[in-house]
C-alpha positions as CSV (number, residue, x, y, z in Angstrom):
1,V,-217.6,-226.1,-57.5
2,L,-215.6,-229.1,-56.3
3,L,-215.1,-227.6,-52.9
4,A,-218.8,-226.9,-52.5
5,V,-219.7,-230.4,-53.6
6,R,-217.1,-231.8,-51.3
7,A,-218.5,-230.1,-48.2
8,V,-222.1,-231.1,-48.9
9,S,-221.2,-234.6,-49.9
10,L,-219.3,-235.3,-46.7
11,L,-222.3,-234.1,-44.7
12,G,-224.3,-236.6,-46.7
13,Y,-222.0,-239.4,-45.8
14,Y,-222.1,-238.4,-42.2
15,G,-225.9,-238.5,-42.4
16,I,-225.6,-242.1,-43.7
17,L,-223.5,-242.9,-40.7
18,Q,-226.3,-241.7,-38.5
19,V,-229.0,-243.9,-40.1
20,S,-227.0,-247.1,-40.1
21,D,-229.1,-250.0,-38.8
22,I,-227.7,-253.5,-38.2
23,N,-231.2,-254.8,-38.2
24,Q,-231.9,-253.6,-41.8
25,S,-235.1,-251.8,-41.1
26,R,-237.4,-250.3,-43.7
27,G,-236.6,-246.8,-42.5
28,A,-232.9,-247.3,-42.8
29,F,-233.2,-248.6,-46.4
30,G,-235.4,-245.7,-47.4
31,A,-233.0,-243.2,-45.8
32,Y,-230.1,-244.7,-47.6
33,V,-231.8,-244.4,-50.9
34,A,-232.8,-240.8,-50.3
35,L,-229.3,-239.8,-49.2
36,F,-227.8,-241.7,-52.1
37,T,-230.0,-239.8,-54.6
38,I,-228.7,-236.5,-53.2
39,L,-225.1,-237.7,-53.2
40,F,-225.3,-239.1,-56.7
41,T,-226.7,-235.7,-58.0
42,L,-223.8,-233.8,-56.4
43,Y,-221.4,-236.4,-57.8
44,L,-222.7,-235.8,-61.3
45,V,-222.1,-232.1,-60.9
46,A,-218.5,-232.9,-59.8
47,C,-218.0,-235.2,-62.7
48,Y,-219.3,-232.7,-65.2
49,T,-217.0,-230.0,-63.8
50,V,-213.9,-232.1,-64.0
51,L,-214.6,-233.7,-67.4
52,S,-215.5,-230.3,-68.9
53,A,-212.3,-228.7,-67.6
54,G,-210.1,-231.6,-68.9
55,S,-206.4,-230.9,-68.9
56,S,-206.9,-227.2,-68.0
57,L,-207.7,-228.2,-64.4
58,S,-204.7,-227.8,-62.1
59,L,-203.6,-231.4,-61.7
60,T,-202.0,-231.6,-58.3
61,P,-204.6,-229.6,-56.3
62,A,-207.4,-231.4,-58.0
63,L,-205.9,-234.9,-57.4
64,V,-205.3,-234.0,-53.7
65,L,-208.9,-232.8,-53.4
66,I,-210.2,-236.0,-55.1
67,G,-208.1,-238.2,-52.9
68,V,-209.1,-236.4,-49.6
69,V,-212.8,-236.6,-50.3
70,A,-212.6,-240.3,-51.5
71,T,-210.7,-241.2,-48.3
72,I,-212.9,-239.3,-45.8
73,G,-216.2,-240.4,-47.4
74,R,-215.1,-244.1,-47.2
75,A,-213.5,-243.8,-43.7
76,L,-216.7,-242.2,-42.3
77,L,-218.7,-245.4,-43.0
78,V,-216.2,-247.9,-41.8
79,P,-217.3,-247.8,-38.1
80,A,-221.0,-248.0,-39.1
81,P,-222.8,-251.4,-38.8
82,P,-223.6,-252.8,-42.2
83,T,-227.2,-251.8,-43.2
84,L,-227.7,-252.7,-46.9
85,S,-226.0,-256.1,-46.8
86,N,-224.7,-258.6,-44.1
87,D,-222.3,-260.4,-46.4
88,V,-219.3,-259.0,-44.4
89,Y,-220.4,-261.2,-41.5
90,R,-220.0,-264.2,-43.6
91,Y,-216.4,-263.1,-44.5
92,V,-215.5,-262.9,-40.9
93,W,-217.1,-266.2,-40.1
94,D,-215.2,-267.9,-43.0
95,G,-212.0,-266.5,-41.6
96,H,-213.0,-267.7,-38.1
97,V,-213.6,-271.2,-39.5
98,M,-210.3,-271.3,-41.4
99,E,-208.4,-270.1,-38.3
100,A,-209.7,-273.3,-36.6
101,G,-208.2,-275.4,-39.4
102,I,-211.6,-276.2,-41.0
103,S,-212.5,-275.6,-44.6
104,P,-215.3,-273.2,-45.2
105,Y,-216.3,-275.5,-48.1
106,R,-216.9,-278.4,-45.7
107,Y,-219.8,-277.2,-43.5
108,P,-222.4,-274.4,-43.6
109,P,-222.4,-272.0,-40.6
110,G,-225.4,-273.7,-39.1
111,A,-223.8,-277.2,-39.0
112,P,-223.6,-278.9,-35.6
113,E,-219.9,-279.7,-36.3
114,L,-219.2,-276.0,-36.0
115,E,-221.0,-275.3,-32.7
116,L,-217.8,-275.4,-30.7
117,L,-216.6,-272.3,-32.6
118,R,-219.4,-270.3,-31.2
119,S,-220.2,-268.7,-27.8
120,P,-223.2,-266.7,-26.6
121,E,-221.3,-263.5,-27.1
122,Y,-220.1,-264.5,-30.6
123,D,-223.7,-265.5,-31.5
124,R,-225.0,-262.1,-30.4
125,D,-222.4,-260.0,-32.0
126,L,-221.6,-261.8,-35.2
127,W,-223.2,-265.2,-35.9
128,Q,-226.8,-264.2,-35.8
129,H,-226.2,-261.7,-38.6
130,I,-224.8,-264.3,-41.0
131,N,-227.1,-264.9,-44.0
132,R,-227.9,-268.4,-45.5
133,K,-226.7,-270.3,-42.5
134,G,-227.7,-273.6,-44.1
135,A,-225.5,-273.0,-47.2
136,I,-221.8,-273.7,-47.7
137,T,-219.9,-270.6,-48.7
138,I,-220.0,-269.6,-52.4
139,Y,-216.8,-267.5,-52.4
140,P,-213.8,-268.7,-54.5
141,A,-210.5,-269.7,-52.9
142,G,-208.8,-266.2,-53.4
143,A,-211.6,-264.5,-51.4
144,E,-211.3,-267.2,-48.6
145,I,-207.6,-266.7,-48.3
146,F,-208.1,-263.0,-48.0
147,Y,-210.7,-263.4,-45.3
148,A,-208.3,-265.7,-43.4
149,G,-205.5,-263.1,-43.7
150,I,-207.6,-260.3,-42.3
151,Y,-208.9,-262.5,-39.6
152,R,-205.4,-263.5,-38.6
153,L,-204.5,-259.8,-38.2
154,V,-207.7,-258.7,-36.4
155,P,-209.9,-261.6,-35.3
156,D,-213.7,-261.4,-35.3
157,S,-213.8,-257.8,-36.4
158,V,-216.3,-256.6,-39.0
159,T,-214.8,-253.1,-38.8
160,A,-211.3,-254.5,-39.6
161,M,-212.7,-256.3,-42.6
162,K,-214.5,-253.2,-43.9
163,A,-211.3,-251.1,-43.3
164,A,-209.4,-253.6,-45.4
165,M,-211.9,-253.2,-48.3
166,V,-211.8,-249.4,-48.0
167,S,-208.0,-249.4,-48.1
168,I,-207.9,-251.6,-51.1
169,D,-210.5,-249.4,-52.9
170,L,-208.4,-246.3,-52.3
171,V,-205.5,-248.0,-54.0
172,S,-207.9,-248.7,-56.9
173,C,-208.5,-245.0,-57.2
174,A,-204.8,-244.3,-57.4
175,V,-204.2,-247.2,-60.0
176,L,-207.1,-245.8,-62.1
177,A,-205.4,-242.3,-62.1
178,L,-202.2,-244.0,-63.3
179,L,-204.0,-245.9,-66.0
180,L,-205.7,-242.7,-67.3
181,G,-202.4,-240.9,-67.4
182,L,-200.8,-243.8,-69.4
183,L,-203.7,-243.6,-71.9
184,G,-203.1,-239.9,-72.4
185,M,-206.1,-238.7,-70.5
186,P,-206.2,-236.4,-67.4
187,P,-205.8,-238.4,-64.2
188,T,-208.5,-236.2,-62.7
189,R,-211.0,-238.3,-64.6
190,S,-210.6,-240.8,-61.8
191,I,-213.1,-238.7,-59.9
192,V,-215.8,-240.7,-61.8
193,Y,-214.9,-243.7,-59.7
194,A,-213.3,-242.1,-56.6
195,W,-216.3,-239.9,-55.8
196,S,-219.1,-242.2,-56.8
197,P,-221.4,-243.0,-53.9
198,L,-221.7,-246.6,-55.2
199,P,-218.2,-247.9,-54.1
200,I,-218.1,-245.5,-51.2
201,I,-221.2,-247.0,-49.7
202,E,-220.9,-250.6,-50.9
203,F,-217.3,-250.9,-49.8
204,G,-217.2,-248.4,-46.9
205,S,-220.6,-249.3,-45.3
206,S,-221.2,-252.9,-46.6
207,G,-217.5,-254.0,-47.0
208,H,-218.0,-256.1,-50.1
209,V,-215.1,-258.2,-51.3
210,E,-215.6,-256.9,-54.8
211,A,-213.2,-254.2,-53.8
212,L,-210.3,-256.7,-54.0
213,S,-211.4,-258.0,-57.4
214,V,-211.8,-254.5,-58.8
215,L,-208.3,-253.6,-57.7
216,L,-206.8,-256.8,-59.3
217,T,-208.8,-256.1,-62.5
218,L,-207.4,-252.5,-62.6
219,L,-203.8,-253.8,-62.0
220,A,-204.3,-256.3,-64.9
221,L,-205.5,-253.5,-67.2
222,L,-202.6,-251.3,-66.1
223,E,-200.0,-254.0,-66.8
224,A,-201.6,-254.9,-70.1
225,V,-201.4,-251.3,-71.3
226,L,-197.8,-251.0,-70.2
227,A,-197.1,-254.2,-72.2
228,I,-198.7,-252.8,-75.3
229,R,-196.8,-249.5,-75.0
230,R,-193.5,-251.4,-74.7
231,Y,-193.9,-254.2,-77.2
232,G,-196.6,-253.0,-79.6
233,P,-198.3,-255.6,-81.8
234,G,-195.6,-258.1,-80.9
235,V,-197.2,-258.5,-77.4
236,K,-199.5,-261.2,-78.8
237,N,-198.5,-264.7,-77.8
238,R,-195.3,-263.2,-76.3
239,L,-194.7,-264.0,-72.7
240,T,-193.2,-260.9,-71.2
241,P,-192.8,-259.9,-67.6
242,L,-195.6,-257.2,-68.0
243,S,-198.0,-259.6,-69.7
244,L,-197.3,-262.3,-67.2
245,V,-198.1,-259.9,-64.3
246,A,-201.3,-258.9,-66.2
247,A,-202.3,-262.6,-66.5
248,L,-201.5,-263.2,-62.8
249,C,-203.6,-260.2,-61.7
250,L,-206.5,-261.2,-63.9
251,G,-206.4,-264.8,-62.6
252,G,-206.3,-263.3,-59.1
253,A,-209.4,-261.2,-59.8
254,I,-211.2,-264.3,-61.0
255,L,-210.1,-266.1,-57.8
256,V,-211.9,-263.5,-55.7
257,K,-215.1,-263.3,-57.8
258,L,-215.9,-265.1,-61.1
259,I,-217.2,-262.1,-63.1
260,P,-213.8,-260.9,-64.4
261,A,-213.5,-264.3,-66.2
262,L,-215.6,-262.6,-68.9
263,L,-212.7,-260.3,-69.7
264,L,-210.7,-263.2,-71.1
265,A,-212.9,-263.2,-74.2
266,G,-212.0,-259.6,-74.8
267,W,-208.3,-260.1,-74.3
268,L,-207.6,-263.2,-76.4
269,R,-207.1,-261.5,-79.8
270,R,-204.8,-258.8,-78.3
271,F,-202.6,-261.0,-76.1
272,G,-203.1,-264.5,-77.4
273,W,-203.7,-267.9,-75.8
274,R,-200.7,-267.8,-73.4
275,L,-202.0,-265.0,-71.3
276,V,-205.5,-266.5,-71.2
277,L,-204.2,-269.9,-70.3
278,I,-202.0,-268.5,-67.5
279,A,-205.0,-266.6,-66.0
280,V,-207.1,-269.8,-66.1
281,A,-204.3,-271.9,-64.7
282,V,-203.9,-269.5,-61.8
283,F,-207.5,-269.8,-60.9
284,G,-207.6,-273.6,-61.3
285,A,-204.3,-274.3,-59.5
286,A,-205.0,-272.1,-56.6
287,S,-208.5,-273.5,-56.2
288,L,-207.2,-277.1,-56.3
289,V,-204.4,-276.3,-53.8
290,F,-206.9,-274.7,-51.4
291,V,-209.3,-277.6,-51.5
292,Q,-206.4,-280.1,-51.1
293,A,-205.1,-278.1,-48.1
294,Y,-208.3,-277.5,-46.3
295,G,-210.7,-280.1,-47.7
296,G,-214.4,-279.6,-48.6
297,Y,-216.0,-279.2,-52.0
298,L,-217.5,-276.6,-54.2
299,S,-220.7,-275.2,-52.7
300,P,-223.9,-276.7,-54.1
301,F,-225.3,-273.2,-53.4
302,L,-223.7,-272.0,-56.6
303,G,-226.2,-274.0,-58.6
304,T,-229.0,-272.8,-56.3
305,Y,-227.8,-269.2,-56.8
306,L,-227.9,-269.5,-60.6
307,K,-231.2,-271.3,-60.6
308,D,-233.2,-269.3,-58.1
309,E,-231.7,-265.9,-57.2
310,E,-233.3,-262.8,-58.6
311,S,-232.2,-259.2,-58.0
312,N,-232.1,-255.9,-60.0
313,S,-232.7,-257.6,-63.3
314,P,-235.2,-255.7,-65.4
315,L,-234.8,-257.8,-68.5
316,Y,-235.3,-261.1,-66.6
317,Y,-238.3,-259.5,-64.8
318,V,-240.0,-258.7,-68.1
319,L,-239.3,-262.2,-69.5
320,R,-240.3,-264.0,-66.3
321,Y,-243.5,-262.2,-65.4
322,G,-244.4,-260.9,-68.9
323,V,-243.7,-264.1,-70.9
324,S,-242.7,-267.1,-68.8
325,V,-245.6,-267.0,-66.3
326,P,-248.5,-266.1,-68.6
327,F,-247.4,-268.8,-71.2
328,S,-246.3,-271.4,-68.6
329,I,-242.7,-271.4,-69.9
330,P,-240.3,-272.9,-67.3
331,D,-238.3,-270.3,-65.4
332,G,-235.2,-272.4,-66.2
333,A,-235.7,-271.9,-69.9
334,V,-235.7,-268.1,-69.4
335,R,-232.5,-268.3,-67.4
336,L,-230.9,-270.6,-69.9
337,L,-231.9,-268.2,-72.7
338,L,-230.2,-265.2,-70.9
339,G,-227.1,-267.3,-70.3
340,G,-227.0,-268.4,-73.9
341,V,-227.3,-264.7,-75.1
342,L,-224.4,-263.8,-72.8
343,A,-222.3,-266.7,-74.2
344,L,-223.1,-265.4,-77.7
345,C,-222.0,-261.9,-76.7
346,A,-218.7,-263.3,-75.4
347,L,-218.2,-265.3,-78.7
348,Y,-218.9,-262.1,-80.7
349,I,-216.4,-260.1,-78.8
350,L,-213.9,-263.0,-79.1
351,A,-214.4,-263.1,-82.9
352,R,-214.3,-259.3,-83.4
353,R,-211.0,-258.1,-84.8
354,N,-209.0,-255.5,-82.9
355,A,-209.5,-252.0,-84.3
356,D,-206.7,-250.4,-82.3
357,P,-204.1,-251.3,-79.7
358,Y,-206.4,-250.6,-76.8
359,D,-209.5,-252.2,-78.2
360,F,-209.4,-254.8,-75.5
361,L,-210.5,-252.2,-73.0
362,G,-213.6,-251.4,-74.9
363,K,-214.3,-255.1,-75.3
364,S,-213.9,-255.7,-71.6
365,F,-216.3,-252.8,-70.9
366,L,-218.9,-254.2,-73.2
367,L,-218.7,-257.7,-71.7
368,V,-219.2,-256.4,-68.2
369,A,-222.2,-254.3,-69.4
370,A,-223.7,-257.3,-71.2
371,Y,-223.3,-259.4,-68.1
372,L,-225.1,-256.9,-65.9
373,F,-227.9,-256.5,-68.4
374,L,-228.5,-260.2,-68.9
375,A,-227.8,-261.5,-65.3
376,T,-230.8,-262.7,-63.3
377,S,-229.1,-261.3,-60.2
378,A,-227.2,-258.0,-60.5
379,H,-226.6,-256.6,-57.0
380,A,-225.7,-253.0,-56.7
381,W,-222.1,-253.7,-55.8
382,Y,-221.6,-255.8,-59.0
383,A,-221.8,-252.5,-60.9
384,T,-218.4,-251.4,-59.4
385,W,-216.8,-253.5,-62.2
386,L,-218.7,-251.5,-64.8
387,L,-217.8,-248.2,-63.0
388,L,-214.1,-248.8,-63.2
389,F,-214.3,-248.7,-67.0
390,V,-216.6,-245.6,-67.3
391,P,-213.9,-242.9,-66.7
392,L,-212.0,-244.4,-69.7
393,F,-214.9,-243.8,-72.1
394,L,-217.0,-240.9,-70.9
395,P,-217.1,-237.8,-73.2
396,P,-215.4,-235.5,-73.7
397,G,-212.1,-237.0,-74.5
398,G,-212.8,-240.6,-73.6
399,L,-211.4,-243.6,-75.5
400,P,-213.5,-245.0,-78.4
401,V,-215.4,-248.0,-77.1
402,F,-215.4,-249.7,-80.5
403,G,-211.8,-248.8,-81.5
404,E,-210.5,-246.6,-84.3
405,G,-211.6,-246.6,-87.9
406,T,-212.1,-244.2,-90.8
407,P,-213.0,-240.6,-89.8
408,A,-216.7,-241.2,-90.7
409,Q,-216.7,-244.5,-88.8
410,N,-215.1,-242.9,-85.9
411,D,-217.7,-240.2,-85.6
412,R,-220.5,-242.8,-85.6
413,K,-218.6,-245.1,-83.2
414,S,-217.8,-242.3,-80.8
415,K,-221.4,-241.2,-80.5
416,R,-222.5,-244.8,-79.8
417,G,-219.7,-245.3,-77.4
418,H,-220.5,-242.0,-75.6
419,R,-224.1,-243.1,-75.2
420,I,-223.1,-246.4,-73.7
421,A,-220.7,-244.7,-71.3
422,V,-223.2,-242.2,-70.2
423,A,-225.9,-244.9,-69.8
424,S,-223.5,-247.0,-67.8
425,L,-222.8,-244.0,-65.5
426,A,-226.6,-243.5,-65.0
427,Y,-227.0,-247.3,-64.4
428,T,-224.6,-247.2,-61.5
429,G,-226.9,-244.7,-59.8
430,L,-230.3,-246.2,-60.8
431,L,-229.2,-249.7,-59.7
432,F,-229.2,-248.4,-56.1
433,L,-232.9,-247.9,-56.3
434,G,-233.2,-251.7,-56.1
435,Y,-232.9,-251.3,-52.3
436,L,-236.4,-249.7,-52.3
437,G,-237.6,-253.3,-52.8
438,F,-236.5,-254.0,-49.3
439,A,-237.8,-250.7,-47.9
440,F,-241.3,-251.4,-49.2
441,Q,-241.0,-255.2,-48.6
442,L,-241.9,-256.0,-52.2
443,P,-241.9,-259.7,-53.1
444,A,-240.4,-259.0,-56.5
445,A,-239.3,-255.7,-58.0
446,P,-238.0,-254.7,-61.5
């Protein structure tokens, strides 16, 4: 079954390569969604096959097959021009600006102060595809340092930037397999992430920097599990080499994208204030050093993004167009309400006692799910953070999302946890349908 799915899936990714369109035409969007739907259906068959087989599946051949398909699928899309998103052009531009010794936090791409960095050829090949030319970059310092590093190796190359994201994502697949093995589950469950069309397309075709943040998050989870296995309950408030590395990795993940900061609320009771403070200190210190070294200031577009952006948010859509508009309630009030509910979810997770040594994994999973449900802008590539947790909790044989309890409690909890895991898996596929809004040029789509 896996061999058959592999053959047809790789044909599907080759088909995506053929419909790539740098101009983001309606036809290309529609073709992507159609091919994604086929690929996601095949992927579900592969997941069912591997999860049903469990530990009876021959480990080495299965892992080799999973790795080969994950690699080829991603590699096929690296040479393709980005179709679904042009964010990767901004990554290259920020690296270009930093190479010239200028902070990307100082000027937007369209500023006259940066005209000397452009040429007619550069404008044609790269600069014209940059989005939001009037806004200073929104990416944290860790992402900017990464862009500068890739630019230093291969200047002005979208393909090189995408290849870096794909390479990082393949490491994530391997780390996930290691994490599953440590938790006593078959490493073959990593197929749930490795073969998902979501990271393959969003990182292989679009080259999103979330790949780096996902890897750092996985490394933080891996080191945290290793620390618990070695020190047991004594890991709390104890600064060990393993917990220190976990804190540094989590702080690094936040330095690339801010979403992993939510995980801190799920880690506090298990690891104590020291780990949380170290992660926050890593983010704060690195950001401060970056601004001091390069100059500039935090982008005002961050406020604009939180105030005005809207994408793939069904709950916000219902509140906005079903309640806010008819009853003349300010849109800001709706956004504030959703942000407040997310804060309450984080406080609830923070207050909830640990039910077992690995309960922080379930808490992290629930926090990411809550964010995607409540956010006013949930782009498809954001769901890769949710997907990295799904192999840990999917039935059969997944971890309990809500921790261990009495046998009767465990039965109820496992059913609820299984439903959340299956729903999350379905969400990572359904979210891709948001691109139909671009294909049909809809002004607003749920």
